[in-house]
C-alpha positions in Angstrom: 113.1 71.4 101.1 110.2 70.4 103.2 108.4 67.1 102.9 106.2 66.8 99.9 103.5 64.9 101.7 101.5 67.9 102.9 101.7 69.9 99.7 100.6 66.7 97.8 97.6 66.4 100.0 96.7 70.0 99.5 97.2 69.7 95.7 95.0 66.5 95.6 92.3 68.2 97.6 92.4 71.3 95.4 92.3 69.1 92.3 89.3 67.2 93.6 87.5 70.4 94.3 88.4 71.8 90.9 87.2 68.6 89.2 83.8 69.1 90.7 83.5 72.7 89.9 82.4 72.4 86.2 79.6 70.0 87.3 78.6 72.3 90.1 78.6 75.3 87.7 76.2 73.5 85.3 74.0 71.5 87.7 71.9 73.4 90.3 69.6 70.5 91.2 69.0 70.3 94.9 69.9 73.9 95.7 68.0 75.8 98.3 65.2 78.0 96.9 66.5 81.4 96.1 64.9 84.5 97.6 64.9 88.1 96.3 67.7 88.9 98.8 69.8 86.0 97.4 69.2 87.3 93.8 70.5 90.7 94.8 73.7 89.2 96.3 74.3 86.9 93.2 74.0 89.9 90.9 76.3 92.0 93.0 79.6 90.9 91.5 82.8 92.1 93.2 84.3 94.7 90.9 88.1 95.4 91.3 90.7 97.5 89.6 93.7 95.3 90.2 94.7 95.6 86.6 93.9 99.4 86.5 90.5 98.9 84.9 87.2 97.7 86.2 86.8 93.9 86.1 84.8 91.2 87.9 87.1 89.7 90.5 86.4 86.2 89.1 87.7 87.4 85.6 91.1 88.6 86.9 94.0 86.3 86.0 96.0 87.2 89.1 96.0 86.5 92.9 93.7 89.2 94.3 91.7 89.3 97.6 89.0 92.0 97.7 87.1 93.2 100.8 84.3 95.8 100.4 83.3 98.4 103.0 80.5 96.2 104.4 82.8 93.3 104.8 85.4 95.5 106.6 82.7 96.6 109.0 81.3 93.1 109.6 84.8 91.6 110.2 85.8 94.5 112.5 88.9 95.3 110.3 90.2 98.6 111.6 93.7 98.9 110.1 96.2 97.0 107.9 97.0 94.7 110.8 93.5 93.3 110.8 93.7 92.2 107.2 96.2 89.4 107.9 93.7 86.6 108.6 91.7 87.3 105.4 94.8 87.0 103.1 96.4 83.6 102.3 100.2 83.5 102.7 100.3 86.9 104.4 102.1 87.9 107.7 101.3 91.4 108.8 102.2 93.1 112.1 103.3 96.4 113.6 106.9 97.2 112.8 109.4 96.2 115.4 109.4 98.7 118.3 107.1 101.1 116.5 103.5 102.3 116.7 102.5 103.1 113.2 104.7 101.2 110.7 103.6 98.1 108.9 105.7 95.0 108.7 104.1 93.1 105.7 105.3 89.8 104.2 103.5 88.1 101.3 104.6 84.7 100.2 107.6 84.8 102.4 108.9 88.2 101.1 108.7 91.5 102.9 110.6 94.3 104.6 110.9 95.2 108.2 113.5 98.0 108.0 112.1 101.5 108.4 115.4 103.4 108.3 117.3 104.9 105.4 116.9 104.4 101.7 115.0 101.1 102.0 111.8 100.6 100.0 108.9 98.4 101.1 108.6 95.0 99.4 104.8 95.3 99.5 103.5 98.7 98.3 100.5 100.4 100.0 98.4 102.7 97.8 95.7 105.0 99.3 93.3 106.2 96.6 95.9 105.3 94.0 98.7 107.2 95.7 101.8 105.2 96.8 103.1 105.6 100.3 106.9 105.8 100.1 107.9 104.9 103.7 106.9 102.0 106.0 106.7 104.6 108.9 103.1 105.7 108.9 101.9 102.9 106.6 99.8 101.1 109.3 96.8 103.1 107.9 93.4 103.3 109.6 90.6 102.1 107.4 88.2 105.0 107.7 85.2 105.3 105.4 86.7 102.7 103.0 84.9 101.5 99.8 87.2 98.6 99.1 90.6 97.0 99.9 92.3 95.0 97.2 95.3 92.9 98.1 97.5 91.8 95.1 100.1 89.1 95.7 103.1 88.7 93.6 105.4 91.2 91.8 103.7 94.4 90.6 106.2 95.3 88.0 104.0 96.5 85.1 101.0 98.6 86.1 101.7 100.1 89.5 103.5 103.3 90.4 106.4 101.8 92.3 107.9 98.3 91.5 107.4 95.9 94.4 108.4 92.3 94.5 106.0 91.1 97.2 102.7 92.7 96.2 100.4 95.6 96.9 97.6 96.7 99.1 95.2 99.1 97.4 92.9 101.1 99.6 90.0 103.1 98.1 88.0 105.5 100.1 84.3 106.1 99.5 83.8 108.7 96.8 81.4 111.6 97.5 77.9 110.5 96.4 75.8 112.8 94.2 72.2 113.6 95.2 72.8 112.2 98.7 72.7 114.0 102.0 73.7 111.7 104.8 75.3 111.7 108.2 76.4 108.7 110.2 78.2 108.4 113.5 79.5 105.5 115.6 80.7 105.3 119.2 82.5 102.3 120.7 83.8 101.3 124.1 85.8 98.2 125.0 88.2 96.8 127.5 91.5 98.6 128.3 89.2 101.7 128.3 89.1 101.6 124.5 87.0 104.5 123.1 86.4 105.1 119.5 84.3 107.8 117.8 83.7 108.0 114.1 81.6 110.4 112.0 81.0 110.5 108.2 79.0 113.0 106.2 78.0 113.4 102.6 76.6 116.7 101.2 75.2 117.1 97.7 76.0 120.5 96.2 73.7 120.9 93.3 73.1 118.1 90.9 76.7 117.4 89.9 78.9 118.0 92.9 79.2 116.4 96.3 81.4 116.8 99.4 82.3 114.0 101.8 84.1 114.2 105.2 85.1 111.5 107.7 86.8 111.8 111.1 88.0 109.2 113.6 89.2 109.4 117.2 90.5 106.3 119.0 92.0 106.0 122.5 93.0 102.9 124.5 95.1 102.1 127.5 98.2 100.0 127.0 98.3 96.2 127.2 101.7 96.4 128.9 102.9 97.2 132.5 106.4 98.4 133.3 108.1 96.6 136.2 111.6 98.0 136.5 113.6 97.3 139.6 116.6 99.0 141.3 116.8 102.8 140.7 113.7 102.8 138.6 111.5 100.7 140.9 109.2 103.8 141.5 107.9 103.5 137.9 106.7 99.9 138.4 103.0 99.6 137.5 103.1 102.3 134.8 101.0 101.3 131.8 102.7 101.5 128.4 101.4 100.9 124.9 98.6 103.4 125.0 96.8 104.2 121.7 95.8 107.7 120.6 94.8 108.3 117.0 93.1 111.1 115.2 92.3 110.7 111.5 90.5 113.2 109.1 89.6 113.0 105.4 87.6 115.4 103.2 86.9 114.8 99.5 85.1 116.7 96.7 83.8 115.1 93.6 82.2 117.0 90.6 81.0 116.0 87.2 81.7 119.1 85.2 80.4 117.7 82.0 79.0 114.4 80.8 82.5 113.2 80.1 84.8 115.1 82.5 85.0 114.8 86.3 87.4 115.4 89.1 88.0 114.1 92.6 90.1 116.1 95.2 91.0 114.4 98.5 92.8 115.8 101.6 93.7 113.5 104.6 95.5 114.1 107.9 96.5 111.6 110.6 98.1 112.3 114.0 99.1 109.1 115.8 100.4 109.7 119.3 100.2 106.0 120.2 103.1 104.4 122.2 105.3 102.0 120.4 104.9 98.3 121.1 107.5 97.7 123.8 110.0 94.8 123.9 109.7 92.3 126.7 111.5 89.1 127.7 110.2 85.9 126.1 107.8 84.3 128.5 108.5 80.7 127.7 110.5 78.5 125.3 111.3 74.8 124.7 114.9 75.7 124.0 117.5 75.3 126.8 119.8 78.2 127.5 117.4 81.0 126.5 116.6 83.4 129.4 112.9 83.8 129.9 110.8 86.4 131.7 110.8 86.4 135.5 107.1 86.3 136.0 106.2 84.4 132.9 104.0 87.2 131.6 104.8 88.6 128.2 102.8 91.8 128.9 105.0 92.7 131.9 108.1 94.7 130.7 110.8 93.9 133.3 114.5 93.2 133.3 115.9 89.7 132.7 116.6 87.6 135.8 119.8 88.9 137.5 119.6 92.3 135.9 119.2 95.4 138.2 118.3 98.8 136.8 120.8 101.6 137.5 120.6 105.3 136.9 124.4 105.3 136.2 123.9 103.1 133.0 124.2 105.4 130.0 120.8 106.2 128.4 121.8 104.5 125.2 122.6 101.2 126.9 119.7 100.7 129.3 118.6 97.0 129.0 115.1 95.8 128.3 112.9 96.3 131.4 114.9 99.3 132.6 114.2 101.5 129.6 110.9 103.3 130.2 110.7 106.2 127.7 108.3 104.7 125.2 106.7 107.4 123.0 105.9 108.1 119.4 104.3 110.9 117.3 103.5 110.3 113.7 101.9 113.0 111.6 100.9 112.3 108.0 99.3 114.7 105.5 98.3 114.2 102.0 96.4 115.9 99.1 95.5 114.4 95.8 93.7 115.5 92.7 92.3 113.1 90.1 90.9 114.4 86.8 89.0 111.9 84.6 87.9 112.2 81.0 85.7 109.3 80.0 84.1 108.2 76.7 82.4 104.9 75.8 85.6 103.1 74.9 88.3 105.5 76.0 89.4 107.2 79.3 92.2 109.3 80.5 92.9 109.7 84.2 95.5 112.1 85.8 96.5 111.6 89.4 98.5 114.3 91.1 99.5 113.8 94.8 101.7 115.3 97.5 102.3 113.8 100.9 104.3 114.6 104.0 105.3 112.6 107.0 106.9 113.6 110.3 107.8 111.0 112.9 109.4 111.1 116.4 110.0 107.8 118.1 111.6 106.6 121.4 111.6 102.9 121.9 113.8 99.9 122.7 115.1 97.6 119.9 117.8 95.5 121.6 119.1 98.9 122.7 117.3 102.2 123.3 116.4 103.6 119.9 115.5 107.2 119.1 114.4 108.3 115.6 113.1 111.4 113.7 111.8 111.2 110.2 110.9 114.1 107.9 109.7 113.0 104.5 107.8 114.5 101.6 106.9 113.0 98.2 105.3 114.1 95.0 103.8 111.9 92.3 102.1 112.4 89.0 100.5 109.6 87.0 98.7 109.6 83.6 96.6 106.5 82.9 94.9 105.7 79.6 92.4 102.9 79.2 91.1 102.1 75.7 88.9 99.4 74.1 90.0 99.0 70.4 87.3 97.2 68.5 85.8 94.1 70.1 89.0 92.2 70.8 91.6 94.5 72.3 91.9 96.3 75.7 94.8 98.6 76.4 96.0 100.2 79.6 99.0 102.5 79.3 100.5 105.5 80.9 103.4 107.3 82.6 104.4 107.7 86.2 106.7 110.3 87.9 107.7 110.1 91.6 110.1 112.2 93.7 110.9 111.8 97.4 113.1 113.6 99.9 113.4 111.8 103.2 115.6 112.7 106.2 116.0 110.2 109.0 118.0 111.0 112.1 118.4 108.2 114.8 120.4 107.3 117.8 121.2 103.6 118.1 124.1 103.4 120.5 125.6 106.2 118.4 124.0 109.1 116.4 123.3 108.6 112.7 121.5 110.6 110.0 120.6 109.7 106.5 119.3 111.9 103.7 117.6 110.1 100.8 116.6 111.8 97.5 114.8 109.8 94.9 113.5 110.7 91.4 111.8 108.0 89.3 110.0 108.0 86.0 108.3 105.1 84.2 106.4 104.3 81.0 104.1 101.3 81.1 101.5 99.5 79.0 99.5 96.3 79.2 97.2 95.0 76.5 94.8 92.1 76.3 93.6 90.4 73.1 90.2 88.7 73.5 89.8 85.7 71.2 86.5 84.3 72.3 87.1 82.2 75.4 90.8 82.8 75.2 92.6 86.0 76.4 96.2 86.8 75.7 97.8 89.6 77.8 101.2 91.2 77.6 102.7 94.1 79.7 105.9 96.1 79.7 107.3 98.8 81.9 110.4 100.8 81.6 111.7 102.5 84.8 114.5 104.9 85.2 115.4 106.1 88.7 118.1 108.2 90.3 118.7 107.9 94.1 121.3 109.6 96.3 121.8 108.5 99.9 124.0 110.8 102.0 124.8 109.3 105.4 126.7 110.4 108.6 127.7 108.6 111.7 128.6 110.5 114.9 130.6 109.9 118.1 133.6 107.6 117.7 132.3 106.5 114.3 132.7 110.0 112.8 136.3 109.3 111.7 135.2 106.8 109.0 131.4 107.4 108.8 131.0 111.1 107.8 129.8 112.3 104.4 129.3 108.8 102.9 127.4 109.2 99.6 126.0 106.4 97.5 124.4 107.2 94.1 122.2 104.7 92.4 121.1 105.0 88.8 118.6 102.4 87.7 117.3 101.6 84.3 115.1 98.5 84.3 112.5 96.8 82.1 109.9 94.5 83.7 107.3 92.6 81.9 104.4 90.2 82.2 102.7 87.6 80.0 99.4 86.0 80.8 97.0 83.6 79.2 93.5 82.8 80.5 90.8 80.5 79.1 87.1 80.3 80.2 86.0 76.7 80.1 82.5 78.0 80.9 81.0 81.3 82.0 81.8 80.3 85.6 85.2 78.6 85.2 88.5 80.4 84.3 91.9 78.9 84.1 95.1 81.1 83.8 98.9 81.1 83.7 101.3 84.0 83.9 105.0 84.8 83.9 106.0 88.2 85.4 109.1 90.0 86.6 109.7 92.6 89.2 112.5 94.4 91.1 113.1 96.3 94.3 115.0 99.6 94.0 118.7 99.5 95.2 119.5 101.5 98.4 122.0 101.8 101.2 122.5 100.1 104.5 121.5 102.4 107.4 124.3 101.0 109.6 127.9 102.0 110.1 129.4 100.3 113.1 132.7 99.3 111.3 134.8 100.7 108.5 134.5 97.3 107.0 130.8 97.9 106.3 129.8 101.6 106.7 126.6 102.6 105.0 127.3 99.9 102.4 125.4 100.1 99.1 122.9 97.4 98.3 122.0 96.4 94.7 118.5 95.9 93.4 116.5 92.8 94.3 114.9 91.0 91.3 112.2 88.4 90.9 110.9 86.0 88.2 107.4 84.7 89.0 105.4 81.9 87.5 101.7 81.6 88.5 98.8 79.5 87.5 95.3 79.2 88.9 91.6 78.5 88.6 88.7 81.0 89.3 85.4 79.3 89.6 81.8 80.1 90.6 79.0 77.5 91.2 75.4 77.3 92.4 74.5 80.3 90.2 77.1 82.5 91.8 76.3 81.5 95.4 79.8 79.9 95.7 83.3 80.7 94.6 86.5 78.7 94.6 89.8 80.2 93.7 93.1 78.3 93.7 96.6 79.6 92.8 100.0 78.0 92.5 103.1 80.2 92.4 106.8 79.8 92.0 109.1 82.7 92.7 112.8 82.8 91.8 114.5 85.7 93.8 118.0 87.1 93.1 119.8 89.6 95.3 117.6 89.4 98.3 118.1 92.6 100.4 118.7 91.4 104.0 120.4 93.0 107.0 122.6 91.1 109.5 126.1 90.6 110.8 128.9 89.6 108.3 131.6 87.0 109.2 134.0 89.9 109.9 131.7 91.1 112.7 130.3 94.1 110.8 126.6 94.7 111.0 125.2 95.8 107.6 122.8 95.1 104.8 123.7 93.1 101.7 122.3 91.2 98.8 122.1 87.8 100.4 122.1 85.4 97.5 119.2 83.6 95.7 116.1 81.9 96.9 113.2 79.9 95.5 109.7 80.0 97.0 106.7 78.0 95.8 103.2 77.6 97.2 99.5 77.1 96.9 96.8 79.5 97.9 93.1 78.7 98.1 90.1 81.1 98.7 86.5 79.9 98.8 83.1 81.0 99.9 79.6 79.6 99.7 76.1 80.7 100.6 74.2 77.4 101.2 71.0 79.0 102.6 69.6 82.4 102.7 71.5 84.7 105.1 74.4 82.3 105.7 77.9 82.8 104.1 80.7 80.5 104.9 84.2 81.5 103.7 87.8 80.5 104.1 91.3 80.6 102.8 94.4 78.4 103.1 98.0 78.6 102.0 101.1 76.4 101.8 104.6 77.8 101.3 107.9 76.0 100.7 110.9 78.3 100.5 114.7 77.8 100.5 117.9 79.6 99.8 119.5 78.1 96.7 122.8 79.9 96.3 124.9 81.8 98.8 128.6 82.5 99.3 130.4 82.4 102.6 129.9 86.1 103.2 126.2 85.8 102.6 125.9 82.6 104.6 127.6 84.2 107.5 125.1 87.0 107.6 122.2 84.7 107.3 123.4 82.4 110.1 125.0 84.9 112.4 128.3 83.1 111.9 131.7 84.8 112.0 135.1 83.6 110.6 135.9 82.1 114.1 132.5 81.2 115.5 129.5 79.3 114.1 126.0 80.8 114.5 123.5 79.2 116.9 121.8 77.1 114.2 125.1 75.8 112.8 126.1 73.5 115.6 127.8 71.0 113.3 130.2 73.5 111.9 133.9 73.4 113.1 135.6 76.8 113.1 139.2 76.5 112.0 138.6 73.4 109.9 139.4 73.2 106.2 135.8 73.0 105.2 134.4 75.4 107.8 133.2 77.9 105.2 131.4 75.2 103.2 129.8 74.0 106.5 128.4 77.5 107.1 127.2 77.7 103.5 125.4 74.3 103.9 123.9 75.6 107.1 122.5 78.7 105.4 121.0 76.6 102.6 119.0 74.7 105.3 117.5 77.8 106.8 113.8 78.6 106.5 112.8 82.0 105.2 111.6 84.2 108.0 107.9 85.1 108.2 107.0 82.3 105.9 104.7 79.8 107.8 104.4 76.6 105.9 100.7 76.3 106.6 98.1 79.1 107.3 94.4 79.1 107.1 91.0 80.6 108.1 87.4 79.5 108.1 84.6 81.8 109.1 81.0 82.5 108.7 78.5 85.4 108.7 74.8 84.7 109.4 72.0 87.3 108.9 68.5 86.6 110.1 66.1 89.1 108.6 63.2 89.9 110.8 60.5 92.5 110.8 62.3 94.9 113.2 65.6 94.4 111.4 68.6 92.2 110.8 70.2 90.0 113.5 73.7 89.2 112.5 76.5 87.1 114.0 79.7 85.5 112.8 83.1 84.1 113.8 86.6 83.6 112.3 88.8 80.7 113.2 92.4 81.5 112.1 95.4 79.1 112.4 99.0 79.7 111.5 102.0 77.3 111.6 105.2 78.1 113.3 107.8 80.3 111.5 110.9 82.2 112.4 110.9 85.9 113.0 114.7 86.2 112.5 116.7 85.4 109.3 119.1 83.2 111.3 116.3 80.9 112.6 117.6 81.5 116.2 115.7 79.1 118.4 114.2 82.0 120.5 112.7 83.6 117.4 110.3 80.8 116.6 106.8 82.3 116.3 103.8 80.2 117.1 100.5 82.1 116.6 98.5 78.9 116.6 94.7 79.2 116.7 93.0 82.5 117.2 89.2 83.1 117.3 87.3 86.4 116.6 83.6 86.8 116.8 80.8 89.4 116.6 77.0 89.6 117.1 74.7 92.5 116.5 71.5 94.0 115.3 70.6 96.6 112.6 67.2 98.1 112.3 65.1 97.6 109.2 65.5 101.2 108.1 69.3 100.8 108.6 69.3 103.8 110.9 70.7 102.1 114.0 73.3 99.4 114.3 74.6 97.7 117.5 77.6 95.4 117.5 79.3 93.3 120.3 82.7 92.0 119.2 85.7 90.2 120.5 89.2 89.4 119.1 91.6 86.7 120.2 88.8 85.2 122.3 91.0 82.5 123.8 93.4 85.2 125.0 96.4 83.4 123.3 99.8 84.9 124.2 101.9 85.1 121.0 104.2 87.5 119.2 105.4 88.2 115.6 108.5 90.2 116.0 111.8 89.9 117.8 115.3 91.4 117.7 117.3 88.9 119.7 117.0 85.4 121.1 114.7 86.4 123.9 113.4 90.0 123.3 109.9 90.0 121.6 107.1 92.3 120.7 103.7 90.8 121.8 100.6 90.7 119.7 97.4 92.1 121.3 95.7 89.9 124.0 91.9 89.4 124.3 90.0 92.5 123.3 86.3 93.1 123.2 83.9 96.0 122.9 80.5 97.3 121.8 79.8 99.7 119.0 76.7 101.7 118.5 76.1 103.4 115.1 73.5 105.9 113.8 72.7 106.9 110.2 70.5 109.8 109.0 69.5 110.5 105.5 
């Protein structure tokens, strides 16, 4: 466990702020005089559907961050990666060696495996439709109404059980009686070009059509610098971005009570994967670093010479040059809604496909093809029974067929077929200021994973089938109490699970496509939701305690076999704070902070060996005190594992930012900045010294002008203004995947109505 000094300080500070909130909520003496513009902002509560029904964000007894379309535009949030700084206890990056997969960790729990029958720990939902694969999940936020981020297990109300949380993205619904067209062009460094158009067409009084399109291109941040036989490729740029995204939606109110929404979307992402490069610097002796000290130069390690005679599957980092990717995603959904004063039924039918071709370097050259399709049907019922009871209930069906073929030293292919069905319900009894909530979900799931290994592995790795039949009940219980209209206290207990699956690896008969049991979680959460200064300020604080069993983790066993197992038990606790205040007209100051303390609590020698990269005869790099061959060697490795930090779980993380609007006769001058800081954390389970991530302080800023009639908008923006070199992913002690450097650009937007 880490020292309690820092968490105690955070808890004391939070308690002091909470203690002052009731007084602030009741006493408005000395506030700045409110203007008409301020009144509009105060009345404009943030409405979310985190609990599958509309609620004011401040009334939701759960950890939810919500960002509306205007906020996404102001903060220059273009995709899921850009959400990271706005969410406490979150670590988000592009998947290792990929171009379009999301690597998302909330509260120290996530998933970075994109192969085989492995489900995300954090679910992504686009217009209430779950995305089944991490490939293609780094979605572009085009014409978005709101993004809601839910932290903690989603085991009751959401389509697929996830232990880490969910990101819920809602696009703008077609607007009735509105004919508008807007476009935006942007240009930035690295020859970044982005064009975006959005149109809304009213068809009669009760129907509307909306369309949106995005095209983005950018040169790569990286330069290849191979030597030897491939020296002629030196100077080639890699990491180019090329994305096309389209969406069309049709909304119609057929009667006073019945409406439907149809959505079609298509994305073609031909961006290069993020290449691996040699670590540019380290404080740890014995770790080989980059020759020129530049993390954006992809070159061989010192002493390595590229050779055309090296087999293609064994080319080392800096000599491999074939970086390419093509991800095509298509989806169609149909939502039918029947609404009465106190009762509604919603049907959501969806079909999605995904095709992926990837050539990259992940310790070794890696080639992958993915062909996936999924179908889901959800029926959701919301009801208000009398004045004291709200009910949300329904059923969910999901089926998926995914085929993944990849070459990683040897050829492999995996066929995953999943069929899942769930019944769920959650009810809230309103007893004045006190609300009592209970939820229950029953899930039954059948999954078949058929795997094959080729080459010299075919003798023991052909036709390996794993069948998983899951019947699980998850539940939640919550209590919340409103001390005043502006101050809510709550506590909850919830459970969740992650579906079992199979290891995608088969390098040894000792661990060939090994089955992995489900991961389960018990979570305790408590918090305060407060408003003050007549809604001009908010303060939300959450404490969480998570008890994990059967963590699904990949690594090398003590017998030398690389595989995926259930790696014991872990406990994670933490505090999250989100706050904002509008002290004067036009100025909004906001921030968030988190503290995480996690540890493994129970592991056996097999699990400890995988976590520490220790074998039966050699201790891992972080277990220097262990003595192979001694009588207590296995216990030494277990003790070493129990001292490890969870990966992607920085102890401290925070952000403070501001937006300032100066309203003038010609229009609105706006500017703002974000200052984000993140503590060190490890990118590898084994806490290998070379995997220590140090994002430190990053600064983003923007300034612009919007005309009074909202027809023209000009924005100058910059990200990572200090040009800090850092990375978030690694596959070995010195091969890393760099985060973007300093980027800047100008956007010009036009709106006609």
